[in-house]
C-alpha positions as CSV (number, residue, x, y, z in Angstrom):
1,M,-18.9,-51.7,23.8
2,V,-18.6,-51.8,27.5
3,W,-15.1,-50.4,27.2
4,L,-16.4,-47.5,25.1
5,V,-18.9,-46.6,28.1
6,I,-16.0,-46.4,30.5
7,A,-13.4,-44.9,28.2
8,F,-15.3,-41.8,27.2
9,P,-16.4,-40.5,31.2
10,S,-12.6,-41.5,32.0
11,I,-11.2,-39.3,29.5
12,A,-13.5,-36.3,30.4
13,V,-12.3,-37.0,34.2
14,I,-8.6,-37.1,33.5
15,G,-8.7,-34.3,31.2
16,G,-10.8,-32.3,33.9
17,L,-8.4,-33.0,36.4
18,S,-5.3,-32.1,33.9
19,L,-6.5,-28.8,33.5
20,L,-7.4,-28.2,37.3
21,A,-4.0,-28.9,37.8
22,L,-2.6,-26.6,35.5
23,S,-4.8,-23.7,36.7
24,I,-3.5,-24.1,40.1
25,S,0.2,-24.4,38.9
26,I,0.1,-21.7,36.7
27,D,0.2,-18.2,37.8
28,D,-0.7,-15.6,35.0
29,G,0.1,-12.4,37.2
30,V,-2.8,-10.3,35.4
31,V,-5.1,-9.9,38.2
32,V,-4.0,-8.2,41.3
33,D,-5.5,-9.5,44.8
34,D,-6.4,-5.6,45.9
35,Y,-8.5,-4.6,42.9
36,Y,-10.8,-2.7,44.9
37,K,-8.1,-0.7,46.7
38,R,-6.4,-0.1,43.3
39,G,-9.6,0.9,41.8
40,K,-10.1,3.7,44.3
41,E,-6.6,4.9,43.6
42,I,-7.5,5.9,40.1
43,N,-8.7,9.3,41.3
44,R,-5.4,9.8,42.8
45,D,-3.9,9.0,39.4
46,L,-5.9,11.3,37.5
47,R,-5.1,14.3,39.4
48,R,-1.1,13.4,38.3
49,D,-2.3,13.3,34.6
50,K,-4.0,16.3,34.9
51,K,-1.1,18.2,36.4
52,A,1.0,17.0,33.7
53,A,-1.2,18.3,30.9
54,E,-1.2,21.6,32.9
55,L,2.5,21.8,32.6
56,G,2.5,20.7,29.1
57,L,4.8,17.8,29.8
58,R,5.5,15.6,26.4
59,G,8.3,13.4,25.9
60,M,9.8,10.6,23.7
61,S,11.1,7.4,24.5
62,I,13.7,5.2,22.5
63,Y,14.6,1.7,23.4
64,T,17.8,0.3,21.9
65,P,17.7,-3.5,22.4
66,E,21.3,-4.3,21.1
67,Q,22.4,-2.3,24.3
68,D,19.4,-2.7,26.7
69,R,19.2,0.9,26.9
70,L,16.1,3.2,27.0
71,D,16.3,7.1,26.7
72,I,13.9,9.6,27.5
73,T,13.8,13.2,26.2
74,L,11.3,15.4,28.2
75,A,9.8,19.0,27.3
76,S,7.4,21.4,28.7
77,T,5.4,23.5,26.2
78,T,4.7,25.9,29.2
79,G,8.2,26.2,30.1
80,A,7.9,24.4,33.5
81,A,11.2,23.3,35.0
82,L,12.0,19.7,34.5
83,A,12.5,17.4,37.7
84,E,16.0,16.3,38.5
85,F,14.8,12.7,39.2
86,V,11.9,10.9,37.6
87,Q,10.5,7.4,38.3
88,L,10.2,5.2,35.4
89,D,7.8,2.1,35.3
90,L,7.8,-0.4,32.5
91,Y,4.7,-2.6,32.7
92,H,4.4,-5.9,30.4
93,A,0.9,-6.0,29.4
94,T,0.5,-9.9,30.3
95,R,3.3,-10.9,32.4
96,G,3.6,-8.8,35.8
97,Q,6.9,-10.6,36.9
98,M,8.6,-8.7,33.9
99,D,8.0,-5.4,35.2
100,V,10.6,-2.9,35.7
101,S,10.7,0.3,37.9
102,Q,13.7,2.5,38.4
103,Q,14.5,6.0,39.1
104,L,16.2,8.1,36.6
105,K,18.6,11.1,36.9
106,R,18.6,14.1,34.4
107,S,21.8,14.3,32.3
108,E,23.8,17.6,31.8
109,S,22.5,17.3,28.2
110,G,18.9,17.3,29.4
111,Y,17.7,13.7,28.8
112,Y,17.1,10.7,31.0
113,S,18.7,7.3,30.3
114,V,18.9,3.9,31.8
115,K,20.6,0.7,31.1
116,L,18.0,-2.0,31.7
117,Q,19.2,-5.2,33.6
118,R,17.8,-7.6,31.2
119,K,16.2,-7.0,27.3
120,L,12.8,-6.1,27.2
121,A,10.6,-9.4,26.2
122,R,8.6,-9.4,22.9
123,G,5.1,-8.1,23.3
124,P,3.5,-4.9,24.3
125,W,4.8,-2.7,27.1
126,N,3.2,0.2,29.0
127,V,5.8,3.1,29.9
128,Q,5.0,5.5,32.4
129,L,7.3,8.2,33.6
130,G,6.6,10.4,36.4
131,T,7.0,12.2,39.7
132,D,4.7,12.2,43.1
133,D,3.0,15.4,41.2
134,W,2.7,14.3,37.7
135,R,3.0,11.5,35.2
136,I,3.1,10.7,31.4
137,H,2.4,7.4,29.5
138,G,3.5,5.7,26.3
139,R,3.4,2.1,24.7
140,L,6.3,0.1,23.2
141,H,5.9,-3.0,21.1
142,I,8.7,-5.1,21.1
143,P,10.1,-5.6,18.7
144,N,7.7,-3.6,16.3
145,T,7.9,-0.3,18.0
146,L,11.0,0.7,19.8
147,T,9.9,4.4,20.0
148,S,6.8,5.8,21.9
149,A,5.3,9.4,22.6
150,L,4.9,10.2,26.2
151,Q,1.8,12.3,27.2
152,P,-0.7,12.6,29.8
153,Q,-3.7,10.3,29.4
154,F,-7.3,10.7,30.8
């Protein structure tokens, strides 16, 4: 009977210390330290989305896992000139250390293409394409959805 009285609280203490050690050692990468500053920046970001809508920018991203290649087509419904260089950002929904950021140059045929350094991990990915003036968004879900429509979001 004495061992039961000692065993249950001991198991609870050991379990609690184990969970504490795990929570300290594992970084989930989801919450940013400067959340207040990033929250204030959303007003600036919305202007970029509105500018993309004014320019009538639409695109399509196609991921080819066998070649680790992402191809992007971009068009403007208003006839606006397309940028020579654009910034591509791929954000994994839950693992910030896997994010990819790269500048792309438009090819002679009018599309943007990049050979990624590594395969995109399974799961949801947010695709963002833009310049200092505008940006458009899309979403991939590897391995189920390898294409994504890119458009402004508000």
